[in-house]
C-alpha positions in Angstrom: 137.7 152.9 69.8 136.5 149.4 68.8 134.8 147.1 71.3 137.0 144.8 73.3 136.9 141.0 73.8 138.2 138.9 76.7 138.9 135.4 75.2 139.6 132.5 77.5 140.4 128.9 76.5 141.0 126.4 79.2 140.8 122.9 80.4 139.3 121.6 83.7 140.8 119.0 86.1 138.4 116.0 86.1 138.1 116.0 89.9 137.0 119.7 89.8 134.5 119.5 87.0 131.3 119.7 89.0 132.7 122.5 91.1 133.8 124.4 87.9 130.4 124.1 86.3 128.5 125.4 89.2 130.9 128.2 89.8 130.8 129.3 86.1 127.0 129.4 85.7 126.0 130.5 89.3 128.6 133.1 90.1 131.4 133.8 87.6 129.4 135.0 84.6 127.2 137.1 86.7 130.1 138.6 88.6 132.1 139.5 85.5 129.2 140.9 83.5 128.3 143.0 86.5 131.5 145.0 86.1 130.8 148.4 84.4 131.6 148.2 80.7 130.9 144.5 80.2 128.2 143.7 77.7 127.8 139.9 77.9 129.6 136.7 78.5 129.3 133.4 76.7 130.5 129.8 77.4 131.3 127.1 74.9 132.5 123.5 75.1 134.7 121.7 72.5 133.0 119.1 70.3 135.8 118.4 67.8 139.4 119.4 67.1 140.9 122.1 69.2 143.3 121.8 72.1 141.3 123.3 75.0 138.0 121.8 76.3 136.4 125.1 77.2 136.1 128.5 75.4 134.5 131.6 76.9 134.4 135.2 75.8 133.2 138.5 77.1 132.4 141.6 75.0 133.3 144.9 76.6 132.8 148.5 75.5 136.5 149.0 74.9 139.6 146.9 75.7 140.4 149.5 78.5 137.6 148.0 80.5 139.8 145.0 81.1 142.4 147.1 82.9 139.9 149.4 84.7 139.9 150.0 88.4 136.5 148.3 88.8 137.7 145.1 87.0 141.1 145.0 88.8 139.2 145.4 92.1 137.4 142.1 91.3 140.6 140.4 90.3 142.3 141.4 93.5 139.5 140.3 95.7 138.5 136.9 94.3 135.5 135.2 96.0 136.1 132.0 98.0 134.4 130.1 95.3 136.8 131.6 92.7 139.8 130.8 94.8 138.8 127.2 95.1 138.0 126.9 91.4 141.4 128.2 90.5 143.0 125.7 92.8 141.2 122.5 92.0 139.8 123.0 88.5 141.2 125.7 86.2 144.0 124.3 84.0 146.0 125.2 80.8 144.5 128.7 80.4 145.0 130.9 77.3 143.7 134.3 78.2 143.9 137.3 75.9 142.4 140.8 75.8 141.5 141.5 72.2 140.4 144.3 69.9 137.4 143.5 67.9 139.1 144.1 64.5 136.0 143.5 62.4 132.7 141.6 62.5 129.7 140.8 60.3 126.4 139.1 60.9 123.7 139.8 63.5 122.9 136.3 64.8 124.2 134.1 67.6 125.0 130.6 66.4 124.6 127.3 68.1 128.2 126.3 67.3 131.4 128.2 66.4 134.4 127.3 64.3 137.2 128.9 66.2 140.8 129.5 64.9 143.1 130.6 67.7 146.4 132.0 66.5 149.2 131.4 69.0 152.1 132.5 66.8 151.2 135.8 65.0 148.1 137.4 63.5 148.2 140.6 61.4 144.9 140.9 59.5 145.1 142.7 56.1 142.6 145.4 54.9 140.8 142.5 53.2 139.8 140.9 56.5 136.6 143.0 56.7 135.5 141.8 53.3 136.3 138.2 54.2 134.0 138.5 57.3 131.2 140.1 55.3 131.4 137.5 52.5 131.4 134.6 54.9 128.6 136.0 57.0 126.4 135.9 53.8 127.1 132.2 53.2 124.5 129.5 54.1 124.6 128.4 57.7 126.8 131.2 58.9 125.4 133.5 61.7 128.2 135.8 62.5 132.0 136.2 61.8 134.5 138.0 64.0 138.2 138.8 63.8 140.0 139.5 67.1 143.5 140.7 67.5 145.5 140.8 70.8 145.3 144.2 72.3 148.4 146.2 73.0 147.2 146.6 76.6 146.6 143.3 78.5 145.2 142.9 82.0 148.1 143.2 84.6 149.3 139.7 85.5 150.0 140.3 89.1 146.4 140.3 90.4 145.4 138.0 93.3 143.2 135.9 91.0 145.9 135.4 88.3 148.5 134.5 91.0 146.2 131.7 92.2 146.6 129.7 89.0 149.3 128.7 86.6 150.5 131.5 84.3 148.2 132.2 81.4 149.4 131.8 77.9 148.7 134.6 75.4 147.2 134.3 71.9 147.9 136.6 69.0 144.2 136.7 68.0 141.3 134.6 66.9 138.9 134.1 64.0 135.4 133.1 65.2 132.7 131.9 62.8 129.4 131.3 64.5 127.2 128.9 62.7 123.5 127.8 62.8 124.2 124.1 63.1 127.2 121.9 64.0 127.6 120.6 60.5 128.1 124.2 59.3 130.8 124.8 61.9 132.5 121.5 61.0 132.6 122.5 57.3 134.2 125.9 58.2 136.7 124.3 60.5 137.7 121.8 57.8 138.3 124.6 55.4 140.4 126.5 58.0 142.5 123.4 58.7 143.2 122.9 55.0 144.0 126.5 54.1 144.0 129.6 56.3 142.6 132.8 54.6 145.5 135.0 53.7 143.5 138.1 54.9 143.9 136.9 58.5 147.7 137.2 58.4 148.2 134.1 60.6 151.6 132.6 60.9 153.1 130.1 63.4 151.2 127.8 65.7 147.4 127.8 65.7 144.5 125.6 66.8 141.1 125.1 65.1 138.2 123.6 67.0 134.4 123.4 66.9 132.7 124.6 70.0 129.0 124.2 71.1 127.4 127.2 72.8 126.5 126.3 76.5 125.0 129.6 77.8 124.9 133.4 77.5 124.6 136.0 80.3 123.8 139.5 79.3 123.1 141.1 82.7 120.4 141.1 85.3 117.0 141.9 83.8 118.0 140.8 80.3 115.5 137.9 80.6 112.0 138.2 82.0 111.2 136.1 85.1 107.8 135.5 86.6 
């Protein structure tokens, strides 16, 4: 079974921004990546285009992790900090459990050109070749194609009930780049003509996001 992705795009209420930032980097990433089956979590912030200020994603061993008893236990027992963040800060969420359809490249980029498909996304067999070709281009670090999983996290958890209903995406095309100008170039290309191999139709949003931070678990970095 392929790896899974939890992709979250959202805005933040201005009055809750400082609270939101502290919560994300001091509790939320660590709490989520501490769930068995989570590999890492990353946060990004929009620098151009797009329609949501923040983008985060978590890679998990399989999409089933995102409906596992351990994960649902967390969602049904949100911390006081999480409850307050949902109330005063979290806005306009697009949250989707995805299958990692294909990927190429072995670097983490400083910026990412992200196409979020809100209508439909049905990649063709050529999607893998598209990812490999693009990953070999100058300035490209890694390319991923995500498609919405058939099994989403149940929407009746305590945490999800504490915020407005999440929207669901059909998938995403994520092109990590070495520099912002590389990501802007890719985003411009995506806005002018979507690759047919992605099978995207209907509404979509293209934005360039800057990487804010990565958490890969306790002990992943040496402290002294």
